[in-house]
C-alpha positions as CSV (number, residue, x, y, z in Angstrom):
1,M,95.0,73.1,-45.7
2,L,95.0,71.4,-49.1
3,D,95.6,67.6,-49.0
4,T,96.5,67.5,-52.7
5,Q,97.6,70.2,-55.1
6,R,96.0,68.5,-58.1
7,L,92.7,69.8,-59.4
8,P,90.1,67.2,-60.1
9,A,88.9,66.0,-63.6
10,T,85.7,67.9,-63.1
11,F,87.7,71.2,-63.0
12,Y,89.3,70.5,-66.4
13,A,86.1,69.2,-67.9
14,A,84.3,72.4,-67.0
15,L,87.2,74.5,-68.2
16,Q,87.3,72.8,-71.6
17,Q,83.6,73.4,-72.0
18,D,84.2,77.1,-71.4
19,I,87.0,77.0,-73.9
20,R,84.6,75.5,-76.5
21,A,82.1,78.3,-75.8
22,A,84.8,80.9,-76.3
23,L,85.8,79.2,-79.6
24,A,82.2,79.4,-80.8
25,A,82.2,83.1,-80.0
26,E,85.3,83.6,-82.1
27,G,84.0,81.5,-85.0
28,L,86.6,78.8,-84.4
29,D,86.1,75.0,-84.6
30,A,89.1,74.0,-82.5
31,V,92.2,75.3,-80.7
32,V,95.7,73.8,-80.6
33,A,98.3,74.7,-77.9
34,D,101.8,73.5,-77.4
35,H,103.2,75.7,-74.7
36,H,103.8,73.7,-71.5
37,D,101.8,76.2,-69.5
38,D,98.8,75.9,-71.8
39,V,99.1,72.1,-71.8
40,A,99.0,72.1,-68.0
41,Y,96.2,74.6,-67.8
42,L,94.0,72.8,-70.2
43,T,94.6,69.2,-69.1
44,G,96.5,69.0,-65.8
45,F,99.5,67.4,-67.4
46,F,102.6,69.2,-66.1
47,H,105.9,68.2,-67.7
48,H,109.4,69.5,-68.3
49,P,109.4,71.1,-71.8
50,N,112.0,69.6,-74.2
51,E,112.4,68.7,-77.8
52,R,109.6,66.1,-77.7
53,P,106.4,68.1,-78.2
54,A,103.3,67.8,-76.0
55,V,100.2,69.3,-77.7
56,V,96.6,69.8,-76.7
57,F,93.8,69.8,-79.3
58,V,90.4,71.0,-78.2
59,P,87.7,70.6,-80.9
60,Q,84.1,71.9,-80.7
61,D,82.9,68.4,-81.4
62,G,84.7,65.4,-80.0
63,P,87.1,64.8,-77.1
64,T,90.1,66.8,-76.1
65,L,93.2,65.2,-77.4
66,L,96.6,65.3,-75.6
67,L,99.6,64.4,-77.8
68,V,102.5,63.1,-75.7
69,P,105.7,61.1,-76.4
70,E,105.3,57.4,-75.5
71,L,107.9,57.7,-72.8
72,E,105.6,60.2,-71.0
73,R,102.3,58.5,-71.6
74,E,102.3,56.7,-68.2
75,Y,103.3,60.0,-66.5
76,A,100.3,61.7,-68.1
77,L,98.1,58.9,-66.8
78,A,99.6,59.1,-63.4
79,Q,98.7,62.8,-63.3
80,H,95.1,62.0,-64.3
81,A,95.4,64.2,-67.4
82,T,91.9,65.1,-68.5
83,A,92.1,64.3,-72.2
84,E,92.3,61.4,-74.6
85,L,95.9,60.5,-74.9
86,V,97.6,60.2,-78.3
87,A,101.2,58.8,-78.0
88,Y,103.9,58.9,-80.6
89,P,106.9,56.5,-80.5
90,E,110.0,58.8,-80.4
91,F,111.6,62.0,-81.6
92,P,112.4,62.8,-84.3
93,G,111.1,59.4,-85.5
94,L,110.1,58.4,-89.0
95,R,107.0,60.6,-88.8
96,S,106.4,64.1,-87.5
97,P,104.9,63.7,-83.9
98,I,102.1,66.2,-84.9
99,S,101.0,63.8,-87.7
100,Y,99.8,61.4,-85.0
101,L,97.5,64.1,-83.8
102,G,96.1,64.5,-87.3
103,S,95.6,60.7,-87.5
104,A,93.5,60.9,-84.2
105,A,91.1,63.4,-85.8
106,P,91.2,62.4,-89.5
107,S,87.9,64.0,-90.5
108,F,88.5,67.4,-88.9
109,R,87.5,70.3,-91.1
110,G,87.3,73.9,-90.0
111,R,89.2,76.8,-88.4
112,I,91.9,76.0,-85.8
113,G,92.9,78.8,-83.4
114,H,96.5,79.0,-82.2
115,S,98.5,81.4,-80.1
116,G,101.0,83.9,-81.5
117,G,103.8,82.0,-79.7
118,L,103.5,78.9,-81.9
119,S,106.7,78.5,-83.9
120,V,106.8,78.6,-87.7
121,E,107.9,75.0,-87.7
122,R,105.1,73.9,-85.5
123,L,102.6,75.8,-87.7
124,D,103.9,73.9,-90.8
125,Q,103.5,70.6,-89.0
126,I,99.9,71.4,-88.0
127,R,99.0,72.4,-91.5
128,A,100.4,69.1,-92.8
129,A,98.5,67.1,-90.1
130,F,95.2,69.0,-90.8
131,P,95.4,69.7,-94.6
132,D,91.7,70.7,-94.8
133,A,91.8,73.1,-91.8
134,E,92.4,76.9,-91.7
135,L,94.8,78.1,-89.0
136,V,93.9,81.4,-87.3
137,R,95.8,83.3,-84.7
138,S,93.8,83.5,-81.5
139,E,94.5,84.2,-77.8
140,V,91.5,82.3,-76.6
141,V,93.5,80.1,-74.2
142,M,95.5,83.0,-72.8
143,H,92.3,85.1,-72.3
144,A,90.7,82.1,-70.4
145,R,93.8,82.1,-68.1
146,Y,93.3,85.7,-67.1
147,V,90.4,85.0,-64.7
148,K,91.0,82.4,-62.0
149,R,88.4,80.0,-60.9
150,P,87.8,79.5,-57.1
151,E,89.9,76.3,-57.1
152,E,92.8,78.2,-58.6
153,V,92.4,81.0,-56.1
154,A,92.8,78.5,-53.2
155,L,96.1,77.3,-54.8
156,H,97.4,80.9,-55.1
157,A,96.5,81.5,-51.5
158,E,98.4,78.5,-50.3
159,A,101.4,79.5,-52.4
160,A,101.2,82.9,-50.7
161,R,101.3,81.3,-47.3
162,I,104.5,79.4,-48.1
163,T,106.0,82.5,-49.7
164,D,105.4,84.5,-46.5
165,L,107.1,81.6,-44.5
166,M,110.1,81.9,-46.8
167,L,110.4,85.6,-46.3
168,V,110.3,85.0,-42.5
169,A,113.0,82.3,-42.9
170,G,115.3,84.5,-44.9
171,R,115.1,87.4,-42.5
172,A,115.6,85.0,-39.5
173,L,118.8,83.6,-41.0
174,V,120.3,87.0,-41.2
175,E,119.1,88.0,-37.7
176,E,120.6,84.8,-36.3
177,A,124.0,85.6,-37.9
178,V,123.8,89.1,-36.5
179,A,123.1,87.8,-33.0
180,A,126.0,85.3,-33.3
181,G,128.4,88.1,-34.0
182,G,130.1,86.3,-36.9
183,E,130.1,86.9,-40.6
184,L,126.8,87.5,-42.3
185,P,125.5,85.0,-44.8
186,S,126.0,85.3,-48.5
187,E,123.3,85.9,-51.1
188,A,123.7,82.3,-52.3
189,E,123.5,80.9,-48.8
190,I,120.3,82.8,-48.1
191,A,118.8,81.7,-51.4
192,A,119.6,78.0,-50.6
193,H,118.2,78.2,-47.1
194,I,115.0,79.8,-48.4
195,G,114.5,77.3,-51.1
196,T,114.9,74.4,-48.6
197,V,112.3,76.0,-46.3
198,G,109.8,76.4,-49.2
199,T,110.1,73.0,-50.7
200,S,110.2,71.1,-47.4
201,T,107.1,73.0,-46.2
202,M,105.3,72.1,-49.4
203,Y,106.1,68.4,-49.2
204,A,105.4,68.3,-45.4
205,D,101.9,69.9,-45.8
206,H,100.7,68.2,-49.0
207,A,100.1,64.6,-49.9
208,E,100.6,65.3,-53.6
209,V,102.9,68.1,-54.9
210,V,102.6,69.3,-58.4
211,V,106.2,69.6,-59.6
212,V,107.0,72.5,-62.0
213,S,110.3,73.8,-63.1
214,F,110.4,76.4,-60.3
215,L,108.8,75.1,-57.1
216,A,109.9,77.4,-54.3
217,G,112.7,79.9,-53.7
218,G,113.8,83.0,-55.6
219,L,116.4,85.7,-56.0
220,V,118.5,87.2,-53.2
221,Y,120.7,90.2,-53.8
222,S,122.3,92.9,-51.6
223,G,124.0,96.2,-51.9
224,A,125.0,97.3,-55.4
225,N,124.0,93.9,-56.8
226,S,120.3,94.6,-55.9
227,A,120.4,97.6,-58.3
228,R,120.2,95.0,-61.1
229,P,116.5,93.9,-61.1
230,H,117.0,90.3,-62.0
231,A,120.5,89.7,-60.7
232,L,121.3,86.1,-59.7
233,P,122.5,85.3,-56.1
234,S,126.3,85.6,-55.7
235,G,128.9,84.8,-53.1
236,H,128.8,88.3,-51.8
237,R,128.2,88.4,-48.0
238,L,125.8,90.9,-46.6
239,Q,127.4,94.0,-45.0
240,P,126.2,96.3,-42.2
241,G,124.4,99.3,-43.7
242,E,123.4,97.5,-46.9
243,T,120.0,97.0,-48.2
244,F,119.2,93.5,-49.4
245,M,116.2,92.1,-51.3
246,L,114.4,88.8,-51.1
247,S,112.5,88.2,-54.3
248,L,110.6,85.0,-53.6
249,G,107.8,82.9,-54.8
250,C,106.5,79.4,-55.3
251,A,103.9,77.4,-57.2
252,V,101.2,75.3,-55.5
253,G,99.3,73.1,-58.0
254,G,101.1,74.9,-60.7
255,R,99.7,78.3,-59.6
256,F,102.3,80.9,-58.8
257,V,102.6,83.7,-56.2
258,E,105.5,86.1,-55.7
259,G,106.3,88.1,-52.7
260,E,109.3,90.5,-52.4
261,R,110.6,92.7,-49.7
262,T,113.6,95.0,-49.3
263,F,115.4,95.0,-46.0
264,I,117.9,97.4,-44.5
265,L,120.8,96.2,-42.3
266,G,121.1,98.7,-39.5
267,E,119.8,102.3,-39.0
268,P,118.6,103.6,-42.3
269,S,120.4,106.6,-43.8
270,A,118.3,109.6,-45.0
271,D,118.7,108.3,-48.6
272,Q,117.6,104.8,-47.7
273,R,114.5,106.2,-46.0
274,R,113.7,108.3,-48.9
275,Y,114.1,105.6,-51.5
276,Y,112.2,103.0,-49.5
277,E,109.3,105.2,-48.6
278,A,108.8,106.3,-52.2
279,V,108.5,102.7,-53.3
280,R,106.3,101.8,-50.3
281,E,103.9,104.6,-51.1
282,A,103.9,103.7,-54.8
283,Q,103.0,100.1,-54.0
284,A,100.2,101.2,-51.6
285,V,98.8,103.7,-54.1
286,G,99.2,101.2,-57.0
287,G,97.4,98.4,-55.0
288,A,94.5,100.7,-54.0
289,A,94.0,101.7,-57.7
290,L,93.5,98.1,-58.9
291,K,89.9,97.4,-59.6
292,P,87.7,95.9,-62.3
293,G,87.4,98.0,-65.4
294,L,90.6,99.9,-64.9
295,A,93.0,99.6,-67.9
296,C,96.3,97.9,-67.0
297,S,98.2,100.8,-68.6
298,E,96.3,103.3,-66.4
299,A,97.0,101.2,-63.2
300,N,100.7,101.3,-64.2
301,R,100.6,105.1,-64.7
302,I,98.9,105.7,-61.3
303,C,101.5,103.6,-59.5
304,L,104.6,104.9,-61.1
305,D,103.6,108.5,-61.0
306,V,104.2,108.3,-57.2
307,I,107.8,107.6,-57.9
308,R,108.0,110.2,-60.7
309,D,106.4,112.9,-58.4
310,A,109.0,112.0,-55.7
311,G,111.7,113.0,-58.2
312,L,113.0,109.5,-58.7
313,A,111.9,108.8,-62.3
314,Q,115.5,108.3,-63.4
315,F,115.7,105.2,-61.2
316,L,112.7,103.4,-62.7
317,R,113.5,100.3,-64.7
318,H,110.2,98.4,-65.1
319,R,106.4,98.5,-65.1
320,Q,104.1,98.1,-62.0
321,G,103.6,94.4,-62.5
322,H,102.2,91.5,-64.6
323,G,99.7,88.7,-64.6
324,I,100.4,85.6,-62.6
325,G,98.8,82.1,-63.0
326,V,100.3,78.9,-64.4
327,G,103.2,81.2,-65.4
328,M,105.1,83.4,-62.9
329,H,105.0,86.1,-65.6
330,E,102.1,86.1,-68.0
331,A,99.6,88.5,-69.5
332,P,98.0,90.9,-68.9
333,W,100.8,93.4,-68.2
334,L,100.5,96.3,-65.8
335,S,102.4,98.4,-68.3
336,D,102.2,101.1,-70.9
337,G,100.9,99.6,-74.0
338,D,98.5,97.1,-72.4
339,D,95.0,98.5,-72.2
340,T,93.4,95.3,-71.1
341,P,90.7,96.1,-68.5
342,L,91.2,94.5,-65.1
343,A,88.5,92.0,-64.1
344,A,87.5,90.3,-60.9
345,G,89.3,87.0,-60.6
346,M,92.6,88.2,-62.2
347,V,95.8,87.8,-60.2
348,V,98.5,90.3,-60.8
349,S,101.8,91.4,-59.2
350,N,102.1,94.9,-57.7
351,E,105.8,95.5,-57.6
352,P,107.1,99.0,-58.2
353,G,110.8,99.4,-57.8
354,I,113.7,101.8,-58.2
355,Y,117.3,101.0,-58.8
356,I,120.2,103.3,-58.0
357,P,123.4,102.1,-59.7
358,G,126.3,101.5,-57.4
359,H,124.0,101.7,-54.3
360,A,121.0,99.4,-54.2
361,G,117.6,98.5,-55.5
362,Y,114.3,98.9,-53.6
363,R,111.2,96.8,-54.6
364,I,108.1,95.6,-52.8
365,S,105.9,93.0,-54.4
366,D,102.6,91.4,-53.5
367,S,100.5,89.1,-55.7
368,M,97.0,90.7,-55.8
369,L,93.6,89.2,-56.4
370,I,91.3,91.5,-58.2
371,T,87.8,91.4,-56.7
372,E,84.6,93.3,-57.3
373,A,85.4,95.6,-54.4
374,G,89.0,96.2,-55.5
375,A,92.2,94.2,-54.9
376,R,93.6,92.3,-51.9
377,P,97.1,90.9,-51.5
378,F,97.7,87.2,-51.2
379,T,101.0,87.8,-49.5
380,A,100.9,89.4,-46.0
381,Y,104.5,90.1,-44.9
382,P,104.6,93.6,-43.4
383,R,105.8,96.5,-45.6
384,G,106.4,99.4,-43.1
385,L,109.9,100.8,-42.7
386,D,110.1,99.7,-39.1
387,D,109.2,96.2,-40.3
388,I,112.1,95.8,-42.7
389,V,114.9,97.3,-40.7
390,I,117.2,94.6,-39.1
391,S,118.9,96.0,-36.0
392,L,122.6,95.4,-35.7
């Protein structure tokens, strides 16, 4: 059990040194990042993104700088952010906030890498703050995020433990209602219950919780609503004979895991059996295929071909999965068009699904750790047909 979810300063110091080595390999002299996930990844400063920018500047020579608004300076200190803080007074203020970053490194010359997600406005501000620098697009930070360090793997594992507890809690709520003989809970009621179980477990088991925008919970949908892959929970009450989906996850130490199961209320029909078993087989084959060196696009093909071969291609709506880390959804993508080779230490979702309009959706998801020997799921809730049928 983890006493604290916060990674130590030594973790971030080592990470920043590896970033510097990657910069040298690309011929860059620094990298700048303003996405809140990158800021958290590089320094340990987690914050709610808003109009006031927080920006990290990692030079080859000199300390890592973290630009924050003055009103969040003490919060950054309280989180033990591993960087030299540069605070600006207010937004918009009389000066561009980014200009304070330039003032903190006035003699910088060289090539600064930045992600493709940096806005045009932010690029102009950085150019003005570093007039003698050359800005170069680089995914050096995102590529560093691909492979998780052992300390991060431990956080993902704890997030999976809590996610499995939420799956158990969601099913139990439905089974208790069935046993009581009254009306079944609504999607919204199940979602609220699951979120409470997840967050209360997190605070009970950890002395220090890293708070991010999504802490624990997820999507709950049933019947025809579940045929919409990202439908939000509604007031619809579960009905006998329906399928329902618990699409759950949480973040421990800012590292995410997702775990999703589809359940069937009552004896499955022939169609329900066919749909569920096709997805279960695709998920099993897709998970077994994940191994270092395999292109993400090829993993996706192997997984989804099981559904195509079952004659259900018309019900496909999405790829096999995606990377998971400080973001719930992040690169690389287990999808056509992403030929990134898998590597040991990556964490990806394995979540094939089919969606039959007017009937239901069927999806099974586990977060998988790629190892030298293949892949293993963090989440452990059972997947067999008998395991997901709730007797009435």
